N, C-alpha and C positions, 0 to 999 in steps of 0.2 A: 641614094641615099636613104636610107631605113625612116620612114614615117614615125612622126613622134605624137604620141599623143597626149595630151596637157593632162596632169593630175593623175599617169597612171604609173608612176615610179613610186617602190615603196621607201618611205623616208623614216620610217620608224629609229634606225641605228642615227641617223641626224639630229632626230628630233630629241632622244636622250643624251645623245653627245652635246647638243645644245642646254638642256636641261641640267648636265652636269657641269657646265662651263657656268651658269647664270649662279649654282648654287655655289661653285667656289668662287668667285668674284663677289658674292654677298658674302660670305664666311669671311674672306679677306680683308673686305672694306670693314667691316665691324670689328674685326680682331684690329686693323688698323688705327681705327678712330678708340678704342680699347686703350691700346697702347699710348695714343697721343692724351689720353685723358690723364692716364694713369701718371707721365710724363709731368703733364703740368701741376699734377697736385702733389706729386711727389717732391717736385722742382718748389713748391711753394710761393 
């Protein structure tokens, strides 16, 4: 087997993907909360 050197892998793509995922989750949560608040106010 090939020798593995810890910390030698280029993870820029994975970091960018994870950052996009976190941004998408944050926007999704904010929109969901906004919709719930709107529904509560509109329902009276």
